[in-house]
Residue, then its C-alpha position, 0 to 999 in steps of 0.5 A: m437452518p438453525p435460526n441464528r443464521r441468515s439465508t444468503s438467498d434472501q438477504p443482502s450481503d453485508r460484506k462489501k465487494r473486495p477491490s478486483e486486481q485492476e481496481w489495485e493496479q488503477h490506484k496503485d501510484f495514488i496509494a503510493d504517493l499518499y503512503t510515502n511522499k504525502s507521509k500518509s499514515l496507513k489508517e489515513v490512506v486506507q480512509i482517503m480511499k474509501d471517502l474519495y472512491q469508496f474503495e474498501a480495503g482492510a489495513s491488512t490488505y493495503k500492507k500486502r500490496l504495499s510490500k507486494w509492489n515494493v512500497y515502504k517507507n522505512t529505506r532499511r527495510a526496502a534494502r533487506k527486501g532486495e530493494t536496491s538503491t542507487p549509491v552515492p559516489i564518494d570522491d576520495s582524490p586528495q584536494g589540492d594534489i596533483 
C-alpha cells in the first residue's frame, strides 16, 4: 500500500456516521420548524442539530431533505414546486346594492 494512504482495518474512521432515514424522520418536524417558523438560516439549523442531537449532515444534504419534504421559506419557490396554498375568497359583490 502507498505510504500516504491509511489502512482502513487498523485506523479508526475520521468520517462521521450519516444520519439514517429513521433519524431524519424523527427530527423532521423540528428541522422544518426551525427553518420556516423560527426563521433560522440553514447554517443555523445545521449547527443547532449538531449541538443538541449530535446530528451531523452537510448543508447540501439538509437542502435535499427540505426539498423532499416540500419545506421552503420562499413561497414562490414552493408554488413552482407544485405546492398548493388555500386561496383566500374574494368578495366581488357590490357593497350596499341589493
